[in-house]
Structure formats: structure tokens, C-alpha cells
TORMI-263374 format. One line per field, with one value per residue (C-alpha): x, z, y. Coordinates in Angstrom, 2 decimals. Each point is the difference from the previous one (the first is absolute). Example, Ala and Ser with C-alpha at 12.3 -4.5 7.8 and 13.67 -1.06 7.14 Angstrom:
<atoms>
xx = (12.30 / 1.37)
zz = (7.80 / -0.66)
yy = (-4.50 / 3.44)
</atoms>
This chain:
<atoms>
xx = (18.47 / -1.69 / -3.06 / 2.15 / 2.47 / -2.82 / -1.39 / 3.38 / 0.70 / -0.59 / -3.20 / 0.58 / -2.99 / 0.55 / -1.52 / -2.95 / -0.60 / -3.56 / -1.34 / -2.74 / -3.27 / -1.07 / -1.77 / -3.83 / -2.23 / -0.86 / 2.04 / 2.84 / -0.77 / 1.52 / -0.47 / -0.94 / -3.40 / -0.91 / 1.09 / -2.26 / -3.60 / -2.51 / -1.93 / 3.20 / 0.88 / -3.43 / -0.14 / 3.32 / -1.57 / -2.74 / 2.62 / 1.92 / -3.17 / -0.61 / 3.56 / -0.29 / -3.31 / 1.58 / 2.80 / -2.47 / -2.16 / 3.04 / 0.96 / -3.44 / 0.32 / 2.94 / -0.87 / -2.96 / -1.84 / 1.35 / 3.55 / -0.84 / -0.49 / 3.81 / 0.08 / -2.41 / 1.96 / 3.09 / -1.99 / -0.92 / 3.72 / 0.80 / -2.79 / 1.20 / 3.57 / -0.96 / -2.98 / -0.29 / -2.50 / -3.35 / 0.53 / 1.27 / -3.25 / -2.01 / 2.08 / -0.75 / -3.78 / -0.10 / 2.12 / -2.48 / -2.95 / 1.58 / 1.26 / -3.55 / -1.62 / 2.35 / 1.53 / -2.35 / -3.00 / -2.57 / 2.09 / -1.00 / -2.10 / 0.69 / -1.85 / 1.96 / -0.90 / 2.42 / -0.06 / 3.70 / 0.82 / -1.44 / 2.83 / 2.43 / -1.35 / 0.22 / 3.53 / 1.07 / -1.40 / 1.53 / 3.38 / -0.01 / -0.84 / 2.61 / 2.70 / -0.88 / -0.05 / 3.34 / 1.63 / -1.29 / 1.27 / 3.45 / -0.02 / -0.89 / 2.73 / 2.49 / -1.17 / 0.30 / 3.51 / 0.98 / -1.67 / 1.81 / 3.30 / -0.56 / -1.10 / 3.05 / 2.27 / -1.70 / 0.35 / 3.64 / 0.58 / -1.72 / 2.01 / 3.21 / -0.93 / -0.72 / 3.35 / 1.73 / -1.76 / 1.05 / 3.59 / -0.03 / -1.27 / 2.69 / 2.67 / -1.32 / 0.05 / 3.54 / 1.13 / -1.51 / 1.38 / 3.54 / 0.33 / -1.49 / 2.54 / 2.98 / -0.92 / -0.55 / 3.24 / 2.49 / -2.16 / -0.02 / 3.78 / 0.55 / -2.36 / 1.70 / 3.52 / -0.92 / -1.72 / 3.10 / 2.19 / -2.33 / -0.54 / 3.57 / 1.94 / 2.05 / 0.52 / 0.60 / 3.55 / 1.28 / 0.06 / -3.60 / -1.14 / 1.79 / -1.65 / -3.46 / 0.65 / 1.13 / -3.17 / -2.17 / 1.81 / -0.22 / -3.72 / -0.70 / 1.72 / -2.04 / -3.19 / 1.06 / 0.59 / -3.42 / -1.81 / 2.16 / -0.98 / -3.67 / 0.27 / 2.06 / -2.51 / -2.86 / 1.75 / 1.05 / -3.55 / -1.38 / 2.52 / 1.52 / 3.50 / 0.43 / 3.63 / 2.23 / 2.43 / 3.52 / 3.15 / 1.47 / 2.99 / -1.40 / 3.16 / -0.64 / -3.67 / 0.86 / 2.79 / -2.37 / -2.52 / 2.66 / 1.32 / -3.45 / -0.33 / 3.41 / -1.40 / -2.52 / 2.47 / 2.66 / 2.64 / -1.91 / 2.14 / -1.41 / 1.45 / -0.33 / 0.12 / -0.60 / 1.03 / 2.95 / -1.57 / -3.25 / -1.27 / -1.96 / -3.55 / -3.18 / -1.67 / -1.21 / 2.93 / -2.10 / -2.67 / 2.44 / 2.14 / -3.14 / -0.53 / 3.62 / -0.30 / -3.20 / 1.51 / 3.19 / -1.99 / -2.13 / 3.10 / 1.58 / -3.14 / -0.22 / 3.69 / 1.77 / 2.76 / 3.24 / -1.57 / 0.82 / -2.41 / 0.88 / -0.90 / 0.36 / -0.61 / 0.52 / -1.39 / -2.06 / -1.24 / -1.69 / -0.69 / 1.84 / -0.10 / 0.49 / -0.01 / 0.19 / 0.64 / 0.15 / 0.57 / -3.17 / -2.81 / -1.10 / -3.53 / -2.82 / -1.46 / -2.82 / 1.15 / 2.22 / -2.67 / -1.94 / 3.06 / -0.51 / -3.60 / -0.73 / 0.10 / 0.76 / 2.60 / 1.51 / -0.11 / 3.53 / -0.87 / -1.20 / 1.77 / 1.54 / -0.90 / -1.78 / -3.43 / 0.54 / 0.53 / 3.70 / -0.20 / -3.28 / 1.71 / 2.84 / -2.54 / -1.76 / 3.29 / 1.08 / -3.40 / 0.19 / 3.31 / -1.59 / 1.73 / -0.84 / 1.17 / 0.29 / 0.76 / 1.49 / 1.93 / 3.79 / 1.88 / 1.53 / -2.63 / -1.25 / -1.96 / 0.81 / -2.08 / 0.57 / -1.08 / -0.07 / 0.10 / -0.18 / 2.91 / -1.38 / 1.92 / 3.46 / 0.98 / 0.73 / 3.55 / -1.15 / -1.67 / 3.17 / 2.12 / 3.51 / 1.65 / -1.96 / 1.15 / 3.59 / -0.22 / -1.60 / 2.57 / 2.56)
zz = (31.14 / 3.15 / -0.18 / 1.18 / -2.82 / -2.47 / 1.10 / -0.34 / -3.45 / -2.87 / -1.91 / -3.71 / -2.30 / -2.81 / -3.42 / -0.68 / -3.71 / -1.13 / -2.93 / -2.01 / -0.32 / -3.43 / -2.12 / 0.18 / -3.00 / -1.25 / -0.17 / 2.39 / 2.68 / -1.88 / -3.69 / -2.35 / -0.62 / 3.69 / 0.44 / -2.89 / 0.83 / -1.59 / -1.93 / -1.65 / -1.08 / -1.48 / -1.51 / -1.67 / -1.48 / -1.61 / -1.48 / -1.41 / -1.70 / -1.43 / -1.35 / -1.56 / -1.58 / -1.54 / -1.49 / -1.29 / -1.61 / -1.84 / -1.19 / -0.93 / -3.59 / -0.56 / 2.20 / 0.46 / 3.33 / 1.46 / -0.39 / 2.11 / 3.02 / 0.34 / 0.90 / 2.87 / 1.17 / 0.15 / 2.07 / 2.45 / 0.43 / 0.65 / 2.58 / 1.75 / 0.20 / 1.10 / 2.30 / 0.86 / -0.38 / 0.65 / -2.40 / -2.63 / 0.20 / -0.30 / -3.04 / -1.60 / 0.53 / -1.21 / -3.04 / -1.11 / 0.51 / -1.84 / -2.82 / -0.48 / 0.18 / -2.37 / -2.42 / -0.44 / -2.37 / 0.66 / 1.56 / 2.92 / 1.71 / 1.73 / -2.54 / -2.07 / -3.58 / -0.35 / 2.78 / -0.68 / 1.84 / 3.16 / -0.11 / -0.63 / 3.02 / 2.23 / -1.04 / 0.22 / 3.52 / 1.23 / -1.57 / 1.33 / 3.53 / -0.07 / -1.36 / 2.48 / 2.93 / -0.92 / -0.61 / 3.32 / 1.72 / -1.54 / 1.11 / 3.54 / 0.04 / -1.14 / 2.74 / 2.56 / -1.20 / 0.43 / 3.41 / 1.13 / -1.25 / 1.89 / 3.08 / -0.17 / -0.33 / 3.01 / 2.05 / -1.04 / 1.12 / 3.32 / 0.53 / -0.83 / 2.45 / 2.69 / -0.64 / 0.21 / 3.26 / 1.34 / -1.15 / 1.58 / 3.24 / -0.05 / -0.74 / 2.78 / 2.43 / -1.02 / 0.27 / 3.46 / 1.20 / -1.31 / 0.59 / 3.50 / 1.03 / -1.69 / 1.31 / 3.56 / 0.20 / -0.64 / 1.96 / 2.99 / -0.19 / -0.32 / 2.91 / 2.20 / -0.78 / 0.47 / 3.32 / 1.19 / -0.92 / 1.78 / 3.17 / 0.40 / -1.12 / 3.19 / 0.43 / -3.55 / -1.16 / -3.08 / -2.16 / 1.00 / -0.85 / -3.35 / -0.74 / 0.79 / -2.18 / -2.86 / 0.42 / -0.22 / -3.16 / -1.62 / 0.68 / -1.14 / -3.31 / -0.31 / 0.63 / -2.54 / -2.64 / 0.66 / -0.38 / -3.03 / -1.72 / 0.62 / -1.40 / -3.00 / -0.88 / 0.24 / -2.23 / -2.55 / -0.33 / -0.29 / -2.75 / 2.11 / -0.30 / -3.76 / -0.82 / -1.20 / -2.13 / -0.51 / -1.17 / 3.23 / 1.03 / 1.51 / 2.08 / 1.74 / 0.63 / 1.54 / 2.05 / 1.41 / 0.96 / 1.75 / 1.85 / 1.44 / 0.99 / 1.67 / 3.58 / -0.77 / -1.86 / 2.71 / -0.74 / -2.66 / -3.15 / -3.20 / -3.29 / -2.96 / -3.49 / -2.26 / -3.63 / -0.91 / -3.22 / 1.59 / -1.86 / 1.54 / 0.65 / -0.43 / 3.42 / 2.92 / 2.41 / 3.10 / -0.80 / -1.17 / 3.09 / 2.04 / -1.94 / 0.58 / 3.73 / 0.27 / -1.78 / 2.08 / 3.24 / -0.96 / -0.67 / 3.27 / 1.95 / -1.19 / -0.26 / 2.81 / 1.83 / -1.95 / -3.33 / -2.79 / -2.13 / -3.69 / -2.27 / -3.74 / -2.92 / -3.70 / -3.41 / -1.56 / -3.48 / 0.17 / 3.74 / 3.24 / 2.35 / 3.64 / 2.57 / 3.78 / 1.20 / 3.49 / 1.70 / 2.07 / 0.17 / -3.58 / -1.39 / 0.44 / -3.28 / -1.28 / 1.86 / -2.77 / -1.12 / 3.23 / 1.78 / -1.95 / 1.14 / 2.55 / 3.62 / -1.02 / 2.16 / -1.04 / 1.92 / 1.32 / 1.33 / 3.40 / 2.76 / -2.39 / 0.25 / -2.88 / -1.51 / -3.43 / -1.98 / -0.87 / -2.98 / -1.25 / -0.04 / -2.05 / -2.47 / -0.24 / -0.59 / -2.68 / -1.68 / 0.09 / -1.90 / -2.60 / 1.45 / 1.97 / 3.13 / 0.55 / 2.88 / -0.10 / 2.09 / -0.35 / -0.62 / 3.29 / 2.08 / 0.37 / -2.22 / -2.77 / -0.86 / -3.39 / -1.41 / -3.79 / -1.45 / -3.71 / -1.47 / -2.26 / -2.04 / 0.63 / 2.28 / -1.51 / 0.53 / 2.57 / 2.04 / 0.41 / 3.09 / -0.67 / 1.44 / -2.46 / -2.91 / 1.17 / 0.43 / -3.43 / -1.80 / -2.07)
yy = (-29.75 / 1.33 / 2.28 / 2.89 / -0.62 / -0.23 / 3.36 / 1.67 / -1.38 / 2.45 / -0.52 / -0.54 / 0.13 / -2.46 / 0.60 / -2.31 / -0.61 / 0.68 / -2.03 / 1.73 / -1.88 / -1.31 / 2.59 / -0.28 / 0.37 / 3.47 / 3.13 / 0.86 / 2.62 / 2.93 / -0.72 / 2.87 / -1.60 / -0.07 / 3.59 / 1.19 / 0.80 / -2.46 / 2.64 / 1.17 / -3.54 / -0.71 / 3.48 / -0.79 / -3.14 / 2.11 / 2.32 / -2.97 / -1.30 / 3.49 / 0.16 / -3.46 / 1.04 / 3.10 / -2.10 / -2.62 / 2.73 / 1.28 / -3.51 / -1.34 / 1.21 / -2.33 / -3.01 / -2.30 / 0.30 / -3.30 / 1.34 / 3.04 / -2.24 / -0.20 / 3.68 / -0.59 / -3.04 / 2.20 / 2.48 / -2.79 / -0.83 / 3.66 / 0.24 / -3.16 / 1.29 / 3.50 / -0.62 / -3.69 / -2.80 / 1.70 / 2.93 / -2.48 / -2.00 / 3.23 / 0.96 / -3.39 / 0.34 / 3.63 / -0.89 / -2.69 / 2.34 / 2.97 / -2.24 / -1.38 / 3.43 / 1.87 / -2.47 / -2.98 / 0.38 / 1.27 / 2.80 / 2.22 / -2.64 / -3.27 / -2.13 / -2.53 / -0.78 / -2.89 / -2.61 / -0.76 / 3.23 / -1.52 / -2.55 / 2.86 / 1.90 / -3.08 / -0.88 / 3.63 / 0.31 / -3.27 / 0.71 / 3.56 / -1.13 / -2.79 / 2.28 / 2.74 / -2.42 / -1.60 / 3.37 / 1.30 / -3.16 / 0.43 / 3.63 / -1.00 / -2.64 / 2.62 / 2.34 / -2.78 / -0.78 / 3.64 / 0.09 / -3.16 / 1.42 / 3.24 / -1.93 / -2.25 / 3.04 / 1.59 / -3.19 / -0.27 / 3.58 / -0.67 / -3.18 / 1.87 / 2.76 / -2.58 / -1.68 / 3.36 / 0.71 / -3.39 / 0.57 / 3.45 / -1.50 / -2.68 / 2.61 / 2.21 / -2.92 / -0.96 / 3.62 / 0.45 / -3.32 / 0.56 / 3.72 / -0.11 / -2.66 / 1.63 / 3.42 / -1.16 / -1.98 / 2.86 / 2.42 / -2.37 / -0.42 / 3.75 / 0.68 / -2.60 / 1.21 / 3.65 / -0.78 / -1.85 / 2.97 / 2.39 / -2.04 / -1.24 / 3.04 / 0.08 / -3.74 / -1.31 / -0.50 / 1.78 / -3.18 / -0.76 / 3.51 / -0.23 / -3.34 / 1.39 / 3.06 / -2.26 / -2.09 / 3.10 / 1.17 / -3.44 / -0.42 / 3.56 / -0.76 / -3.18 / 1.95 / 2.61 / -2.70 / -1.50 / 3.33 / 0.86 / -3.26 / 0.66 / 3.54 / -1.13 / -2.72 / 2.48 / 2.53 / -2.63 / -1.34 / 3.54 / 0.84 / 2.77 / -1.52 / -0.06 / -0.85 / 2.82 / -1.93 / 1.25 / -1.72 / -1.33 / -2.10 / -3.19 / -0.42 / 3.32 / -0.79 / -3.39 / 1.58 / 2.61 / -2.70 / -2.12 / 3.03 / 0.68 / -3.68 / -0.22 / 0.15 / -2.76 / -2.22 / 0.32 / -2.64 / -1.93 / -0.41 / 1.48 / -1.28 / 2.38 / -1.49 / 2.98 / -0.44 / 2.25 / 1.15 / 1.18 / 3.09 / 2.82 / -1.13 / 2.10 / -0.09 / 2.07 / -0.23 / 0.69 / -2.58 / -2.66 / 0.50 / -0.69 / -3.23 / -1.05 / 0.72 / -2.02 / -3.00 / 0.09 / 0.45 / -2.98 / -2.12 / 1.12 / -0.82 / -3.61 / -0.91 / -1.83 / 1.88 / 0.09 / -0.98 / 2.47 / 2.00 / 0.07 / 2.93 / -0.52 / 2.34 / -0.69 / 0.85 / -2.78 / 0.83 / 3.38 / -0.23 / 0.58 / -2.99 / 0.97 / -2.81 / -0.30 / -3.55 / -1.50 / -3.34 / 0.04 / -2.58 / 0.66 / 0.33 / -2.48 / -1.35 / 2.21 / 3.11 / 1.41 / 2.48 / 0.42 / 1.41 / 3.25 / 0.45 / 2.70 / -1.18 / -3.58 / -1.71 / -3.29 / -3.24 / 0.66 / 3.47 / -1.21 / 1.90 / 2.53 / 3.71 / 1.70 / 0.47 / -1.54 / 3.22 / -0.01 / -2.34 / 1.48 / 3.42 / -1.52 / -1.39 / 3.37 / 1.83 / -2.49 / 0.28 / 3.80 / -0.28 / -2.28 / -3.05 / -3.13 / -1.78 / -3.76 / -2.35 / -3.49 / -2.50 / -0.26 / -3.22 / -1.00 / 1.82 / 3.53 / 2.35 / 2.46 / 3.07 / 1.61 / 3.35 / 0.27 / 3.50 / 0.89 / 1.95 / 2.71 / 2.55 / 1.36 / 2.88 / 3.38 / 1.28 / 2.53 / -2.75 / -2.09 / 0.76 / 1.30 / -3.11 / -2.15 / 2.12 / -0.28 / -3.76 / -0.42 / 2.17 / -1.90)
</atoms>
């Protein structure tokens, strides 16, 4: 690619995955403990020791002093969970001091009459500090796990947004590339034909003038279809074209679509294989007619001259199967689903007019009806596109046309 080509190519920003760094020691940046002021945390430790002391004073009549140490150990755990490691250590030290001062003889001083209590104080302090430290560590690990989860969710959201931006940029580039070409082509033809009519009004023969007028009309219709497809796709994606289902005769809907396509089909044979026992089908006649036209136009575009287009409709289980088949080049492997993506054009679309919206509109219309659309190759060559619509309920008598009632009467 030359530098000039590189400059003209659309810039697409690809999403770059970001891997979070391993969690360092300590608390995460926004844990509750880091948001609390230190004096509040240590003040809370003092209150916990006071509460434990009140409980121990109430229970001392029924328990020996060594058993009251369990209350203070519980207080250390609470301090570690609520305030972290430092306040837990302070709670452990204060608990030993208060327990010695209030509950160990001689009371109300820090003297010890029995040296065995010194062992009790040492063990109580060590156990309290170890329990508080481990509890605080577990709390910090929990906070880090929550932080990593939130961080991962944020990174996932950012990556998704970047991918959406990249997809939007690719779609925009495809739209500009396709639409600019397909808009310029009919406009150039119309401009050339109109200029010829204007400049050679007195010299052109009648057949030539008629041919130029036909060219202008044909290209104007092509331009109208292109703009119509763009508007239809926009309205379908925005939900502005919600289907208004009524009980319709599929034969009439297909007939209306073929009548509109008669100028484009010209002398191409169209074979209809509609089951004789087809019931009325719940669908939006206008939208489904658009889907039929798009499928038939697609088949006409890729079929060789003289090859027929086959249209089949039948009931299969509780669904309507509607197919349009051609004898064109078929579908490349792996393109069966991609053909229904917006602005995607298959490998066989080179040289064919269009922006890659016709089949995506069919898929959107089928989806709006609660159905699906599929694409596959035909035995013997060609492709077949099928719309599957669910059959729900039965029409009320007032919804059935008079000719249907007459035909159904015994």
C-alpha cells in the first residue's frame, strides 16, 4: 500500500486489553478502613473495650476471671473487622490492662498477687494480637477481592466500549465506502443522461431520447431503493417499525412483492411453489413484503440470465417456512451467518450494486416477527434463503376475508 493509500484509509482504534497489576500489601485504595479517620477508628477501639468491660462486670459473679478473657478476645475480633489492624492491636493491649485493673486481685491497681496471672496476661495479649492481626488480614484480603472484582468489571466495560467504538468506526467506514460509491454511480448516470437530453434535444432521435429517459428512470429507482434500505434499517434498529400483525394471505403478499419487482425481473422466470393448504399467517404485510422483495432482488442479482427463481412456502410444524432459491454462485463456507450483518457483502458480490443492507433488513424483519432467517447452498448449485415465522393463535371470524370463509365452507 502506498503512503497516499495509507493516509486515505480509515483509522480504526482497536481495543487493547489492560491486565490489572497484582494487588500490593495493605488495604485497597477505597476500603472503608482507609476512608475512616484514624481517631475515629482508635476511638471505636476504646468503646469496644468499654463494652466488653461492662459485659464482663455483669458476668463476673458467675464466671472465674480467666473465663472473662474470652469476652475481650471477641472484642479484639470485632475491632479488627470494623477498624483494621492497628485498632485491633490497641484493643488487645487495653483489654489486658483493663482486665488486670478491674478483675484480677488485688483489684483497682495493676499489682498481681498471683504470678500465674502474668502468664495469663502474656498469653491473652499474644492471642489477642494474633487473632486481631489475622482477622484484619482476612478483612483486607476480602476488600482486595472486592476491589479487584470492581476493577475487572470496570476494565471489561472499558474494553467493551472500545470494541463498540471500533465496530462503529468499521461500520462507518463500510457505510461511507459503499454508500458513496452506490450514490455516485446512479447520480453520475442520471446526470450524464439528462445532460445528453438537454444538449442534444434537437439532434437526438426519438429512440435515443426514449432510451436516455428510461435510463434516468431506472437509475432514479435504484437510488430510491438504496435510500429506502438505509432508512428502513435505521427505523428497524430504532424500534420505530414495530410489526403490526394481522391475519394475511401469504399468496397476496408475495404477489404484491413480485408485481413491484416486475420491471427489475424483466423476463426472468419465477416459479411459485406455495402449498395449497396455506392458512392465513399473522404478519405485517408491509414489512414482510419488503423482506420478500429483498430476497427476490438478491436472487435476481446473483442468478445468471435465464435461470429461474423459486419461491416456496409451506407449514412445517408450528412454523411457516418461506424460501427464495436461486441458481447463482452459491455461498462461500463460513458466510452463512455473516451475510445478514449490516454492510457485509459476500465474496461473490464483487461488481454487483448494493451496500449490504438487503439481507440484514430481512433478518431484522424476521426477528421483529419472532422468527429467524437462514442461508444455505442448494444441491446442484445456487443458494436458498429461508424465513421461519411462528404460527400463533387462530384468526377471529371478523379477521378472515370473505373469500377465505367461502372457500372454507363445506
